[in-house]
C-alpha positions in Angstrom: 73.7 77.1 51.9 70.0 78.2 51.8 69.7 82.0 52.0 67.3 81.9 54.9 69.6 79.6 56.9 72.6 81.8 56.1 70.8 85.0 57.1 69.6 83.3 60.3 73.1 82.0 61.1 74.6 85.4 60.5 72.0 87.2 62.7 72.6 84.7 65.4 76.4 85.4 65.2 75.7 89.1 65.5 73.5 88.6 68.5 76.0 86.4 70.2 78.7 89.2 69.7 76.2 91.6 71.3 75.8 89.2 74.3 79.6 89.0 74.8 79.9 92.8 74.3 77.3 93.6 76.9 78.6 91.1 79.5 82.2 92.4 79.2 81.0 96.0 79.4 79.1 95.2 82.6 82.2 93.6 84.3 80.8 90.1 83.6 78.4 90.5 86.5 76.3 87.5 87.6 76.7 86.0 84.1 80.4 85.2 84.0 82.4 84.4 80.9 85.0 81.8 81.6 88.3 81.6 79.7 86.7 78.6 78.0 84.1 81.0 76.4 81.0 79.3 78.0 78.0 81.4 79.0 76.3 80.6 82.2 72.8 81.7 81.2 70.7 80.9 78.2 71.6 82.8 75.1 67.9 83.6 74.4 67.4 85.4 77.7 70.7 87.1 77.5 70.3 88.3 73.9 67.1 90.3 74.9 68.9 91.8 77.8 71.9 92.7 75.6 69.9 94.5 73.1 67.9 96.4 75.7 71.0 97.6 77.6 73.4 98.1 74.6 73.3 101.9 74.8 73.6 102.1 78.6 76.6 99.6 78.5 78.4 101.7 75.9 78.2 104.8 78.1 79.5 103.0 81.2 82.5 101.3 79.6 85.7 101.8 81.6 89.1 102.0 80.0 91.9 99.5 80.7 94.8 101.4 82.3 97.2 98.5 83.1 99.9 97.0 80.9 101.4 93.6 80.5 104.7 93.5 82.4 107.5 91.1 83.2 110.0 90.6 86.0 112.3 87.9 84.6 115.5 88.0 82.6 117.0 91.4 83.5 117.9 94.3 81.2 120.4 92.6 78.9 120.0 92.9 75.1 118.7 89.3 74.7 115.9 89.6 77.2 114.9 93.1 76.2 114.6 92.0 72.6 112.6 89.0 73.7 110.1 91.2 75.6 109.9 93.7 72.7 109.2 90.9 70.2 106.1 89.9 72.2 104.8 93.4 72.8 105.8 93.7 76.5 107.0 97.3 77.1 106.9 97.5 80.9 109.2 95.6 83.3 110.7 95.0 86.7 114.4 95.2 86.1 115.5 93.1 89.1 117.9 95.4 90.9 121.0 97.5 90.2 124.5 96.5 91.2 125.0 96.4 94.9 127.9 98.4 96.5 128.9 96.9 99.9 128.1 99.2 102.8 126.4 101.8 100.4 123.5 100.3 98.6 122.6 100.4 94.9 124.9 101.8 92.2 123.1 104.8 90.7 125.2 104.7 87.5 124.3 101.0 87.0 120.7 101.8 87.6 120.7 104.6 85.0 122.4 102.2 82.5 119.5 99.8 83.1 117.0 102.5 82.3 118.8 103.6 79.2 119.1 100.0 78.0 115.3 99.5 78.3 114.5 102.8 76.6 116.4 101.7 73.5 113.6 99.1 73.0 110.8 101.4 74.0 110.5 99.5 77.3 109.7 101.4 80.5 111.6 100.4 83.7 108.7 100.6 86.2 110.0 98.6 89.1 112.9 97.0 91.0 113.1 94.3 93.7 114.5 95.2 97.1 116.8 92.6 98.7 113.9 91.3 100.8 113.1 88.4 98.5 111.2 85.1 98.8 114.5 83.1 98.9 114.1 82.4 102.6 115.7 84.0 105.7 118.9 81.9 105.3 119.5 83.1 101.8 118.8 86.9 101.6 121.3 89.6 102.1 119.2 91.6 104.7 118.0 88.8 107.1 118.1 90.9 110.2 115.0 93.0 109.3 112.7 90.0 109.6 114.8 88.4 112.3 114.3 91.6 114.3 117.9 91.8 115.3 119.2 95.3 116.2 121.5 97.1 115.5 122.1 94.9 112.4 118.6 95.5 111.1 119.1 99.3 111.4 122.2 99.1 109.1 120.1 97.0 106.6 117.3 99.5 106.7 119.7 102.3 105.9 120.7 100.4 102.8 117.0 100.1 101.8 116.6 103.9 102.4 119.5 104.5 100.0 117.9 102.1 97.4 114.7 104.1 97.5 116.6 107.3 96.5 118.4 105.5 93.7 115.1 104.1 92.3 113.5 107.6 92.4 116.5 109.2 90.6 116.2 106.5 87.9 112.5 107.1 87.4 111.5 103.8 89.0 108.3 104.2 91.0 107.7 100.8 92.5 109.9 98.7 94.7 108.7 95.1 95.3 109.7 93.3 98.5 108.7 90.4 100.9 108.2 90.4 104.6 108.7 86.7 105.2 110.9 84.2 107.0 110.1 80.9 105.2 111.2 80.4 101.6 108.4 79.8 99.1 106.8 76.6 100.3 106.4 73.7 97.9 106.5 69.9 98.4 107.3 68.8 94.8 106.2 68.6 91.2 103.0 67.2 89.7 103.2 65.8 86.2 100.5 66.7 83.7 100.7 64.3 80.7 97.7 66.0 79.0 99.9 69.2 78.6 102.9 67.6 77.0 104.4 66.2 80.2 104.5 69.6 81.9 105.4 69.8 85.6 103.5 72.0 88.1 105.1 73.1 91.3 102.8 71.9 94.1 102.1 72.3 97.8 100.4 69.7 100.1 100.4 70.4 103.8 100.1 66.7 104.8 103.2 65.9 102.7 105.0 68.9 104.2 104.2 67.8 107.7 105.4 64.3 107.0 108.9 65.7 106.2 109.1 67.1 109.8 111.7 69.7 108.7 111.8 71.6 112.0 112.4 75.2 112.7 114.3 77.8 110.7 117.1 79.9 112.1 114.4 82.3 113.2 113.0 79.9 115.8 109.4 80.5 116.8 107.8 83.8 115.7 104.2 84.5 116.4 101.9 86.9 114.5 102.5 89.8 116.8 106.2 89.5 116.5 106.0 89.3 112.7 104.0 92.5 112.7 106.3 94.2 115.1 109.2 93.5 112.8 107.2 94.7 109.8 106.2 97.9 111.4 109.7 98.6 112.7 110.9 98.4 109.1 108.1 100.3 107.5 108.2 103.1 110.1 111.7 103.9 108.8 111.3 103.4 105.1 107.8 104.7 104.3 108.7 108.4 105.1 111.6 108.1 102.7 109.4 106.5 100.0 106.9 109.3 100.4 109.6 111.9 100.1 110.9 110.4 96.9 107.5 109.5 95.4 108.2 105.7 95.4 105.7 103.0 96.2 106.6 100.0 98.4 104.8 96.9 97.1 104.7 94.0 99.6 104.4 90.5 98.0 101.8 88.1 99.4 103.5 85.5 101.6 103.6 82.3 99.4 101.7 80.3 100.4 99.5 81.4 103.3 100.2 78.6 105.8 98.8 77.3 109.1 99.5 79.1 112.3 103.0 78.2 113.6 104.0 76.1 110.6 107.7 75.2 111.4 107.5 77.8 114.2 106.4 80.7 112.0 103.0 82.4 111.6 103.0 84.3 108.4 101.5 87.9 108.3 98.7 86.7 106.0 97.9 83.4 107.8 95.7 81.6 108.3 93.0 83.9 106.7 94.7 85.5 103.7 92.0 88.2 103.2 92.1 89.3 106.9 95.9 89.3 106.7 95.7 91.6 103.7 93.3 93.9 105.4 95.5 94.1 108.5 98.6 94.8 106.5 96.9 97.4 104.3 95.6 99.3 107.3 98.9 99.6 109.0 99.5 103.0 107.3 97.5 105.6 105.4 100.2 106.4 102.9 100.4 106.5 99.1 103.7 104.6 99.5 102.1 101.6 101.3 100.6 98.8 99.3 100.9 95.4 97.6 102.6 93.4 94.9 99.3 91.6 94.8 100.3 88.1 93.7 97.0 86.6 92.8 98.4 83.1 92.7 99.7 83.4 96.2 96.5 84.9 97.4 94.4 82.1 95.7 96.6 79.6 97.6 95.0 80.7 100.8 91.4 80.4 99.6 88.8 77.6 99.6 87.2 78.7 96.3 89.8 80.8 94.4 87.5 81.8 91.5 84.9 83.5 93.5 86.9 84.6 96.6 89.6 86.4 94.6 87.3 89.0 93.2 86.2 90.7 96.5 89.9 90.9 97.5 90.8 92.7 94.2 87.9 95.0 94.8 88.8 95.8 98.4 92.5 96.4 97.8 91.9 98.1 94.4 89.4 100.6 95.7 91.9 101.6 98.4 94.5 102.2 95.6 96.9 99.9 97.2 97.6 97.6 94.3 101.0 98.6 93.0 101.9 95.5 91.0 100.1 92.3 89.9 101.5 88.8 89.6 99.1 86.8 87.5 99.4 83.1 87.8 96.7 80.3 88.1 96.4 77.4 90.4 94.4 74.2 90.7 93.3 73.5 94.2 92.9 75.5 97.4 94.4 76.3 100.8 97.1 73.7 101.8 96.7 71.7 98.6 97.4 73.2 95.1 99.4 73.1 91.9 100.6 76.1 89.9 99.3 75.7 86.3 99.0 77.5 83.0 96.7 80.6 82.7 94.0 78.6 80.9 93.7 75.4 83.0 93.4 76.7 86.6 90.5 77.4 88.9 90.6 81.2 88.5 89.1 83.0 85.4 91.6 85.5 84.1 88.9 87.2 82.1 87.0 88.0 85.3 90.2 89.1 87.1 91.2 91.5 84.3 87.8 93.0 84.2 87.9 93.4 88.0 91.3 95.2 87.8 89.9 97.4 85.1 86.9 98.3 87.2 89.0 99.4 90.2 91.2 101.6 87.9 94.4 99.6 88.4 97.0 101.3 86.3 100.3 99.4 86.6 101.8 96.1 85.4 100.1 92.7 85.1 102.9 90.1 84.8 103.0 86.3 84.4 104.6 84.5 87.3 105.8 81.0 88.2 105.5 79.5 84.7 105.1 75.7 84.7 108.2 73.8 83.6 109.3 71.2 81.2 112.6 69.4 80.3 112.7 71.3 77.0 115.3 74.1 77.5 113.1 76.5 75.6 110.0 75.8 77.8 110.7 78.7 80.2 110.6 81.4 77.5 107.9 79.6 75.6 105.7 79.6 78.7 106.2 83.3 79.2 105.4 84.1 75.5 102.2 82.1 75.8 101.2 83.9 79.0 102.0 87.3 77.5 99.8 86.5 74.5 97.0 85.1 76.6 96.8 88.2 78.8 97.1 90.6 75.9 94.3 88.7 74.0 92.0 88.9 77.0 92.7 92.6 77.4 91.9 93.1 73.7 88.6 91.2 74.0 87.6 93.2 77.0 88.6 96.5 75.4 86.8 95.8 72.1 83.8 94.3 73.8 83.5 91.1 72.0 
């Protein structure tokens, strides 16, 4: 190669690295870097700006405080070794053994913590028995059915679980305040990704099934919030006393008002729902398991609309856990896809989380599936690496 050409090419490569460095330092700003690596303004203009602002950008760089986490597989040897192999050292351990009429088994909880520590993994979170399995399938249905005195007994169990988590060193308890199960209408085949299937939701297809009411009957938005506040009024003081955070998962998906008789707490406007829920209590124990996939499912333009939500909730210090999954589509019509082929830009999201000082777990969620028995773990390994690589690029500024 001609020396002049080689020198010019090398200089251009250096300038392009400066461009990327400055854009990342500035939180991507108006010139966003997609996960495909494309720049939305001309390199010539951006290179001049990059060189001019290089020193200032270096001073304003913010540290990444969050970690890659995981909530699948439990605390058995096989899963812990899997996580350690892929550099995942923070996890949600599911939940300890349940003792009927008492709550969680403290001894079992301590064993879970000790098992994690053998592999250098920190047990950061548990799941309360208020899951996304649907009102017919959870062990504490009366809390969201609003049935006393049965709900009071269930709340007492939750209070005991908070104490067990605290004694184990677990600081976050994830939970759901829903009646419907996670709503999906089927699978969408993607032949371009090796015949992968994406879980999908389409409102028209759902309405055509005419499934009718759940066992809860009809529950409007005010009734939903009455039941939520009845529960939280009784558990937040315990969580505050024991220094545990209660992280509410975004209802998945946000759905139309009165769908099958139920209006979800974050429907039909997911951002307004998040704001209403967030402002119920001014407490360090009250916040979100901010599932960005579920949140995106309630938006018209997930890529742009997700960022103000992260900023608003993050600046209030109410993000306690992040589920990071991508979708194609929008409100009432979407597919759950891989990190790199959805509508949201994970690079932008991770910068936004950095900028609000988020300091807990970012975990893959709802991995696409395939008939290959190894696909589930392969998908998680891919997602772990994808997130870790983006974090490294952001941190190193190129």
